[in-house]
DSSP file (Angstrom, degrees, kcal/mol; ACC not computed):
  #  RESIDUE AA STRUCTURE BP1 BP2  ACC     N-H-->O    O-->H-N    N-H-->O    O-->H-N    TCO  KAPPA ALPHA  PHI   PSI    X-CA   Y-CA   Z-CA
    1    1 A M              0   0    0      0, 0.0     2,-0.3     0, 0.0     0, 0.0   0.000 360.0 360.0 360.0 149.4   -4.5   -3.0   11.6
    2    2 A T        -     0   0    0     41,-0.1    58,-2.9    42,-0.1     2,-0.3  -0.784 360.0-104.9-129.2 178.7   -3.8   -1.9    8.0
    3    3 A Y  E     -A   59   0A   0     -2,-0.3     2,-0.4    56,-0.3    34,-0.1  -0.813  29.2-150.2-105.3 152.6   -1.9   -3.3    5.1
    4    4 A V  E     -A   58   0A   0     54,-3.0    54,-2.2    -2,-0.3     2,-0.5  -0.970   7.5-140.7-128.0 136.5    1.4   -2.0    4.0
    5    5 A I  E     -A   57   0A   0     -2,-0.4    52,-0.2    52,-0.2     2,-0.1  -0.835  32.0-166.8 -94.1 127.7    3.0   -1.9    0.4
    6    6 A T    >   -     0   0    0     50,-2.5     3,-2.3    -2,-0.5     4,-0.3  -0.385  36.0 -64.0-113.6-173.4    6.7   -2.7    0.6
    7    7 A E  G >  S+     0   0    0      1,-0.3     3,-2.2     2,-0.2    49,-0.1   0.722 114.4  70.7 -47.4 -39.3    9.8   -2.5   -1.5
    8    8 A P  G 3  S+     0   0    0      0, 0.0    -1,-0.3     0, 0.0    48,-0.1   0.752  97.2  56.1 -54.3 -20.9    8.9   -4.9   -4.3
    9    9 A C  G X> S+     0   0    0     -3,-2.3     3,-2.2    47,-0.2     4,-1.7   0.664  76.7 117.0 -83.0 -17.6    6.4   -2.3   -5.5
   10   10 A V  T <4 S-     0   0    0     -3,-2.2    24,-0.2    -4,-0.3    23,-0.0  -0.290  93.7  -1.4 -56.1 122.5    9.0    0.4   -5.9
   11   11 A G  T 34 S+     0   0    0     22,-2.8    -1,-0.3     1,-0.1    23,-0.1   0.297 124.2  77.8  79.5 -11.1    9.2    1.4   -9.6
   12   12 A V  T <4  +     0   0    0     -3,-2.2    -2,-0.2    21,-0.3    -3,-0.1   0.915  53.2 170.1 -93.4 -57.6    6.6   -1.2  -10.5
   13   13 A K     <  +     0   0    0     -4,-1.7    -3,-0.1    20,-0.2    -4,-0.1   0.885   6.8 175.9  42.0  59.5    3.3    0.4   -9.4
   14   14 A D        -     0   0    0      1,-0.1    -1,-0.1    -5,-0.0    38,-0.0   0.828  21.6-152.3 -59.1 -39.3    1.1   -2.2  -11.1
   15   15 A K     >  +     0   0    0     12,-0.1     4,-1.4     1,-0.0     3,-0.3   0.442  59.5 120.6  72.8   5.9   -2.2   -0.8   -9.8
   16   16 A S  H  > S+     0   0    0      1,-0.2     4,-1.0     2,-0.2     3,-0.2   0.907  75.7  55.3 -58.5 -40.0   -4.0   -4.1   -9.9
   17   17 A C  H  > S+     0   0    0      1,-0.2     4,-0.8     2,-0.2     3,-0.3   0.822 100.6  56.7 -66.9 -28.7   -4.6   -3.6   -6.2
   18   18 A I  H >4 S+     0   0    0     -3,-0.3     3,-0.7     1,-0.2    -1,-0.2   0.905 102.1  57.3 -64.6 -41.2   -6.2   -0.2   -6.7
   19   19 A A  H 3< S+     0   0    0     -4,-1.4    -1,-0.2     1,-0.2    -2,-0.2   0.775 111.9  40.4 -63.9 -28.3   -8.8   -1.8   -9.0
   20   20 A V  H 3< S+     0   0    0     -4,-1.0    -1,-0.2    -3,-0.3    -2,-0.2   0.520  82.4 114.1 -99.7  -6.8  -10.0   -4.3   -6.3
   21   21 A C    X<  -     0   0    0     -4,-0.8     3,-0.7    -3,-0.7     5,-0.1  -0.527  52.8-157.9 -69.2 118.2   -9.9   -2.0   -3.3
   22   22 A P  T 3  S+     0   0    0      0, 0.0    -1,-0.2     0, 0.0    -4,-0.0   0.672  90.3  38.0 -74.6 -15.3  -13.5   -1.7   -2.1
   23   23 A V  T 3  S-     0   0    0     -3,-0.0    -2,-0.1     0, 0.0    -3,-0.0   0.280 103.5-122.0-118.3  12.1  -12.9    1.6   -0.2
   24   24 A D    <   +     0   0    0     -3,-0.7    -6,-0.1    -6,-0.2    18,-0.1   0.924  62.9 142.0  53.2  50.9  -10.4    3.3   -2.6
   25   25 A C        +     0   0    0     16,-0.1    13,-3.0    -7,-0.1     2,-0.5   0.335  40.7  92.1-106.7   8.5   -7.7    3.6    0.1
   26   26 A I  E     -B   37   0B   0     11,-0.2     2,-0.3    -8,-0.1    11,-0.2  -0.890  60.7-166.2-102.1 127.7   -4.7    2.8   -2.3
   27   27 A Y  E     -B   36   0B   0      9,-3.3     9,-2.1    -2,-0.5     2,-0.4  -0.864  18.1-167.7-121.2 150.8   -3.1    5.8   -3.8
   28   28 A D        +     0   0    0     -2,-0.3     2,-0.4     7,-0.2     7,-0.1  -0.990  10.1 178.6-132.8 123.6   -0.7    6.5   -6.6
   29   29 A K    >   -     0   0    0     -2,-0.4     3,-1.8     5,-0.3     5,-0.1  -0.966  35.2-125.1-122.8 142.4    0.9    9.9   -7.0
   30   30 A D  T 3  S+     0   0    0     -2,-0.4    -1,-0.1     1,-0.3     0, 0.0   0.840 111.8  53.2 -51.0 -37.2    3.4   10.7   -9.8
   31   31 A E  T 3  S+     0   0    0      2,-0.0     2,-0.3    -3,-0.0    -1,-0.3   0.582  94.1  88.4 -82.7  -7.7    6.0   11.9   -7.3
   32   32 A F    <   -     0   0    0     -3,-1.8     3,-0.1     1,-0.1     4,-0.0  -0.686  62.5-158.1 -85.0 141.8    5.7    8.6   -5.3
   33   33 A D  S    S+     0   0    0     -2,-0.3   -22,-2.8     2,-0.1     2,-0.3   0.375  81.4  36.2 -95.4   4.6    7.9    5.7   -6.4
   34   34 A I  S    S-     0   0    0    -24,-0.2    -5,-0.3    -5,-0.1   -24,-0.1  -0.986  87.5-106.8-149.9 149.9    5.5    3.3   -4.7
   35   35 A L        -     0   0    0     -2,-0.3     2,-0.4   -29,-0.1    -7,-0.2  -0.436  38.3-148.2 -72.8 160.7    1.8    3.0   -4.2
   36   36 A T  E     -B   27   0B   0     -9,-2.1    -9,-3.3    -2,-0.1     2,-0.5  -0.996  11.0-144.2-138.1 142.4    0.5    3.7   -0.7
   37   37 A I  E     -B   26   0B   0     -2,-0.4   -11,-0.2   -11,-0.2    41,-0.2  -0.893  24.7-129.1-101.8 126.1   -2.3    2.4    1.5
   38   38 A H    >>  -     0   0    0    -13,-3.0     4,-1.7    -2,-0.5     3,-1.2  -0.653  15.5-152.1 -76.1 116.7   -3.9    5.0    3.7
   39   39 A P  T 34 S+     0   0    0      0, 0.0    -1,-0.2     0, 0.0    36,-0.1   0.741  91.4  51.2 -66.3 -24.6   -3.9    3.4    7.1
   40   40 A E  T 34 S+     0   0    0      1,-0.1    -2,-0.1   -15,-0.1   -15,-0.0   0.603 114.7  42.6 -84.9 -12.1   -6.9    5.3    8.4
   41   41 A E  T <4 S+     0   0    0     -3,-1.2    -1,-0.1   -16,-0.2   -16,-0.1   0.639  87.6 105.8-103.6 -22.5   -9.1    4.3    5.4
   42   42 A C     <  -     0   0    0     -4,-1.7    -5,-0.0   -17,-0.2   -21,-0.0  -0.348  51.0-163.8 -62.1 134.9   -8.0    0.7    5.1
   43   43 A I        -     0   0    0     -2,-0.1    -1,-0.1   -41,-0.0   -41,-0.1   0.304  38.9-119.1-102.7   8.7  -10.7   -1.7    6.2
   44   44 A D        +     0   0    0      1,-0.1   -42,-0.1   -41,-0.0    -2,-0.1   0.837  67.4 140.0  62.7  35.0   -8.3   -4.7    6.5
   45   45 A C        -     0   0    0      1,-0.1    -1,-0.1     0, 0.0    -3,-0.0   0.822  52.6-142.2 -80.4 -28.2  -10.2   -6.7    3.9
   46   46 A G    >   +     0   0    0      1,-0.1     3,-1.3    12,-0.1    -1,-0.1   0.487  57.4 133.1  84.9  -0.9   -7.1   -8.1    2.2
   47   47 A A  T 3   +     0   0    0      1,-0.3     4,-0.4     2,-0.2   -26,-0.1   0.778  69.3  56.7 -56.9 -28.4   -8.5   -7.9   -1.3
   48   48 A C  T 3> S+     0   0    0      1,-0.2     4,-0.9     2,-0.1     3,-0.5   0.768  89.0  75.4 -76.3 -26.7   -5.4   -6.2   -2.5
   49   49 A V  T X4 S+     0   0    0     -3,-1.3     3,-1.1     1,-0.2     8,-0.2   0.928  97.1  42.3 -57.1 -56.4   -3.0   -9.0   -1.4
   50   50 A P  T 34 S+     0   0    0      0, 0.0    -1,-0.2     0, 0.0    -2,-0.1   0.708 110.2  59.7 -66.8 -17.4   -3.7  -11.6   -4.1
   51   51 A E  T 34 S+     0   0    0     -3,-0.5    -2,-0.2    -4,-0.4   -35,-0.1   0.678  78.0 100.7 -77.7 -21.2   -3.8   -8.9   -6.8
   52   52 A C    X<  -     0   0    0     -3,-1.1     3,-1.0    -4,-0.9     5,-0.1  -0.571  58.2-160.9 -79.5 115.4   -0.2   -7.7   -6.3
   53   53 A P  T 3  S+     0   0    0      0, 0.0    -1,-0.2     0, 0.0    -2,-0.0   0.646  91.2  44.2 -70.5 -16.2    2.0   -9.3   -9.0
   54   54 A V  T 3  S-     0   0    0     -3,-0.0    -2,-0.1   -45,-0.0    -3,-0.0   0.351 107.2-121.8-111.4   6.1    5.2   -8.7   -7.0
   55   55 A E    <   +     0   0    0     -3,-1.0    -6,-0.1    -6,-0.2   -46,-0.1   0.933  64.0 140.9  51.7  55.0    3.9   -9.8   -3.6
   56   56 A A        +     0   0    0     -7,-0.1   -50,-2.5   -48,-0.1     2,-0.4   0.495  37.8  90.5-103.2  -6.0    4.6   -6.5   -2.0
   57   57 A I  E     +A    5   0A   0     -8,-0.2   -52,-0.2   -52,-0.2    -5,-0.1  -0.800  47.6 166.1-102.3 131.0    1.5   -6.1    0.3
   58   58 A F  E     -A    4   0A   0    -54,-2.2   -54,-3.0    -2,-0.4     5,-0.1  -0.967  43.8-100.9-138.3 148.6    1.5   -7.4    3.8
   59   59 A P  E >   -A    3   0A   0      0, 0.0     3,-2.5     0, 0.0     4,-0.3  -0.501  48.1-110.6 -62.5 146.4   -0.7   -7.0    6.9
   60   60 A E  G >  S+     0   0    0    -58,-2.9     3,-0.8     1,-0.3   -57,-0.1   0.816 117.9  50.4 -53.8 -35.9    1.1   -4.5    9.1
   61   61 A D  G 3  S+     0   0    0    -59,-0.2    -1,-0.3     1,-0.2   -58,-0.1   0.425 111.2  50.0 -85.1   2.4    2.0   -7.0   11.8
   62   62 A E  G <  S+     0   0    0     -3,-2.5    -1,-0.2     2,-0.1    -2,-0.2   0.204  72.2 133.5-120.8  11.3    3.4   -9.4    9.1
   63   63 A V    <   -     0   0    0     -3,-0.8     5,-0.1    -4,-0.3   -58,-0.0  -0.487  66.8-107.4 -64.6 128.9    5.7   -7.1    7.2
   64   64 A P    >   -     0   0    0      0, 0.0     3,-2.1     0, 0.0     4,-0.4  -0.264  25.9-114.9 -56.7 144.6    9.0   -8.9    6.8
   65   65 A E  G >  S+     0   0    0      1,-0.3     3,-1.5     2,-0.2     4,-0.3   0.857 114.7  59.8 -49.3 -42.9   11.8   -7.5    9.0
   66   66 A K  G 3  S+     0   0    0      1,-0.3    -1,-0.3     2,-0.1     3,-0.2   0.721 113.4  38.5 -63.6 -20.8   13.9   -6.4    6.0
   67   67 A W  G X  S+     0   0    0     -3,-2.1     3,-2.2     1,-0.1     4,-0.3   0.252  76.2 115.1-113.8  12.3   10.9   -4.1    4.9
   68   68 A K  T X>  +     0   0    0     -3,-1.5     3,-1.7    -4,-0.4     4,-0.6   0.797  68.8  67.3 -50.7 -33.3    9.7   -2.9    8.3
   69   69 A S  H 3> S+     0   0    0      1,-0.3     4,-2.1    -4,-0.3    -1,-0.3   0.709  86.5  70.2 -65.6 -17.8   10.7    0.7    7.4
   70   70 A Y  H <> S+     0   0    0     -3,-2.2     4,-3.1     1,-0.2    -1,-0.3   0.745  84.9  67.7 -74.6 -20.5    8.0    0.7    4.8
   71   71 A T  H <> S+     0   0    0     -3,-1.7     4,-1.8    -4,-0.3    -1,-0.2   0.951 108.3  37.6 -59.8 -49.6    5.3    0.8    7.5
   72   72 A A  H  X S+     0   0    0     -4,-0.6     4,-2.5     2,-0.2    -2,-0.2   0.893 116.1  52.5 -69.0 -39.8    6.5    4.3    8.4
   73   73 A K  H  X S+     0   0    0     -4,-2.1     4,-2.5     2,-0.2     5,-0.2   0.922 108.8  51.3 -63.2 -41.8    7.0    5.3    4.8
   74   74 A N  H  X S+     0   0    0     -4,-3.1     4,-2.2     1,-0.2    -1,-0.2   0.936 111.5  46.6 -58.0 -47.9    3.5    4.1    3.9
   75   75 A A  H  X S+     0   0    0     -4,-1.8     4,-1.2    -5,-0.2    -1,-0.2   0.877 112.4  50.3 -63.1 -40.9    2.0    6.2    6.7
   76   76 A E  H  < S+     0   0    0     -4,-2.5     4,-0.5     2,-0.2    -1,-0.2   0.891 111.3  47.5 -63.9 -42.2    4.1    9.3    5.8
   77   77 A L  H >< S+     0   0    0     -4,-2.5     3,-1.7     1,-0.2     4,-0.4   0.892 106.1  59.4 -67.3 -37.7    3.1    9.1    2.1
   78   78 A A  H >< S+     0   0    0     -4,-2.2     3,-1.2     1,-0.3    -1,-0.2   0.839  97.2  60.3 -60.4 -33.3   -0.6    8.6    3.1
   79   79 A K  T 3< S+     0   0    0     -4,-1.2    -1,-0.3     1,-0.3    -2,-0.2   0.740 101.6  56.0 -67.5 -19.2   -0.4   12.0    4.9
   80   80 A Q  T <  S+     0   0    0     -3,-1.7     2,-0.3    -4,-0.5    -1,-0.3   0.546  88.6  94.9 -91.7  -6.2    0.4   13.6    1.5
   81   81 A V    <   -     0   0    0     -3,-1.2     2,-0.4    -4,-0.4   -52,-0.0  -0.615  53.3-165.3 -86.5 145.4   -2.7   12.3   -0.3
   82   82 A V        -     0   0    0     -2,-0.3     2,-0.3     0, 0.0    -3,-0.0  -0.987  21.3-130.7-127.4 120.1   -5.8   14.3   -0.7
   83   83 A K              0   0    0     -2,-0.4   -56,-0.0     1,-0.2    -2,-0.0  -0.532 360.0 360.0 -73.5 129.1   -8.9   12.4   -1.8
   84   84 A T              0   0    0     -2,-0.3    -1,-0.2     0, 0.0     0, 0.0   0.412 360.0 360.0-107.4 360.0  -10.6   14.1   -4.7
């Protein structure tokens, strides 16, 4: 399982979650309108969840129905990141 960042993050990109991620699996690219969690790098620790000021992060199996499309969007954006 991984965590998924959903619609409330769009345009906000607070980055508090990035600061607490122990494995640096949350990415921000200028061309993205949302932060993304790389599903293959996420260790499912949940440290990012309480840090999100807009409550946009959910375990994959708990993403609200209205934001289910963000699971696929998150995975697609993760394919576009290159760790430097």
